[in-house]
C-alpha positions as semicolon CSV with decimal commas, in nm:
position;residue;x (nm);y (nm);z (nm)
1;M;10,657;4,686;-2,766
2;N;10,368;4,460;-2,701
3;H;10,403;4,113;-2,542
4;Y;10,184;3,836;-2,692
5;N;10,106;3,496;-2,554
6;N;10,103;3,331;-2,904
7;L;10,167;3,363;-3,276
8;V;9,789;3,409;-3,361
9;E;9,750;3,672;-3,088
10;A;10,040;3,869;-3,233
11;I;9,920;3,851;-3,589
12;N;9,561;3,954;-3,494
13;D;9,707;4,275;-3,325
14;L;9,952;4,354;-3,608
15;R;9,714;4,337;-3,892
16;P;9,506;4,644;-3,776
17;R;9,824;4,833;-3,712
18;G;9,907;4,808;-4,088
19;F;10,140;4,495;-4,095
20;T;9,942;4,327;-4,366
21;T;10,199;4,188;-4,603
22;D;10,302;3,826;-4,555
23;F;10,672;3,787;-4,636
24;N;10,864;3,486;-4,737
25;V;11,235;3,468;-4,707
26;K;11,462;3,391;-5,004
27;S;11,835;3,359;-5,006
28;D;11,896;3,723;-5,077
29;C;11,582;3,905;-4,988
30;I;11,229;3,879;-4,848
31;E;10,947;3,875;-5,091
32;C;10,570;3,884;-5,108
33;P;10,467;3,657;-5,389
34;S;10,112;3,789;-5,421
35;S;10,243;4,133;-5,500
36;Q;10,561;4,037;-5,672
37;L;10,747;4,254;-5,418
38;R;11,108;4,192;-5,314
39;L;11,303;4,373;-5,049
40;Y;11,669;4,339;-5,002
41;P;11,841;4,371;-4,663
42;A;11,919;4,743;-4,709
43;E;11,549;4,824;-4,807
44;F;11,377;4,689;-4,492
45;K;11,381;4,748;-4,114
46;I;11,292;4,483;-3,856
47;N;11,082;4,689;-3,608
48;E;10,994;4,427;-3,356
49;I;11,075;4,064;-3,279
50;H;10,851;3,818;-3,094
51;R;10,957;3,470;-2,989
52;F;10,720;3,194;-2,927
53;E;10,808;2,871;-2,740
54;G;10,610;2,548;-2,815
55;D;10,415;2,426;-2,509
56;S;10,542;2,063;-2,556
57;T;10,844;2,054;-2,790
58;P;11,111;2,295;-2,893
59;D;11,009;2,218;-3,259
60;D;10,714;2,440;-3,212
61;S;10,911;2,740;-3,144
62;S;10,902;3,042;-3,378
63;I;11,016;3,402;-3,435
64;L;10,786;3,672;-3,572
65;Y;10,966;3,965;-3,754
66;V;10,759;4,281;-3,781
67;I;10,898;4,451;-4,082
68;S;10,861;4,796;-4,241
69;S;11,027;4,945;-4,556
70;E;11,088;5,292;-4,695
71;R;10,849;5,217;-4,972
72;G;10,575;5,217;-4,692
73;V;10,526;4,835;-4,702
74;K;10,464;4,678;-4,370
75;G;10,443;4,317;-4,296
76;I;10,549;4,012;-4,101
77;L;10,799;3,716;-4,164
78;I;10,773;3,401;-3,940
79;D;11,076;3,197;-3,888
80;A;11,079;2,855;-3,725
81;Y;11,402;2,913;-3,515
82;G;11,684;2,876;-3,768
83;T;11,494;2,726;-4,058
84;Y;11,653;2,966;-4,302
85;A;12,005;2,959;-4,168
86;E;12,167;2,752;-4,447
87;A;11,958;2,902;-4,732
88;L;12,055;3,264;-4,665
89;N;12,331;3,464;-4,825
90;F;12,564;3,652;-4,581
91;E;12,378;3,979;-4,596
92;M;12,033;3,814;-4,526
93;A;12,177;3,585;-4,248
94;Q;12,334;3,880;-4,081
95;K;12,018;4,109;-4,099
96;L;11,789;3,842;-3,943
97;S;12,053;3,699;-3,689
98;L;12,151;4,062;-3,571
99;S;11,795;4,139;-3,508
100;K;11,755;3,835;-3,286
101;T;12,015;3,955;-3,029
């Protein structure tokens, strides 16, 4: 797995590797609004996780999930450390939190 110094560096490396879809998280799935694609927890795999700490404040911290699916879709999901915790159903919360450990 690669080590990146910042989020921009990671994204710039992942795009040519085929991780081109930008995912947003919903309570029960991840989605790509531009392609109207929804993937539920059983339909995607988290291949890599990269954590980034802000230089000056913990509020700048984020997690980058590198995701693939059996449908051949590859993309990224960016989480600002716990932002989604309350909005997720159990299955989504479990998928994302288990991947962090």
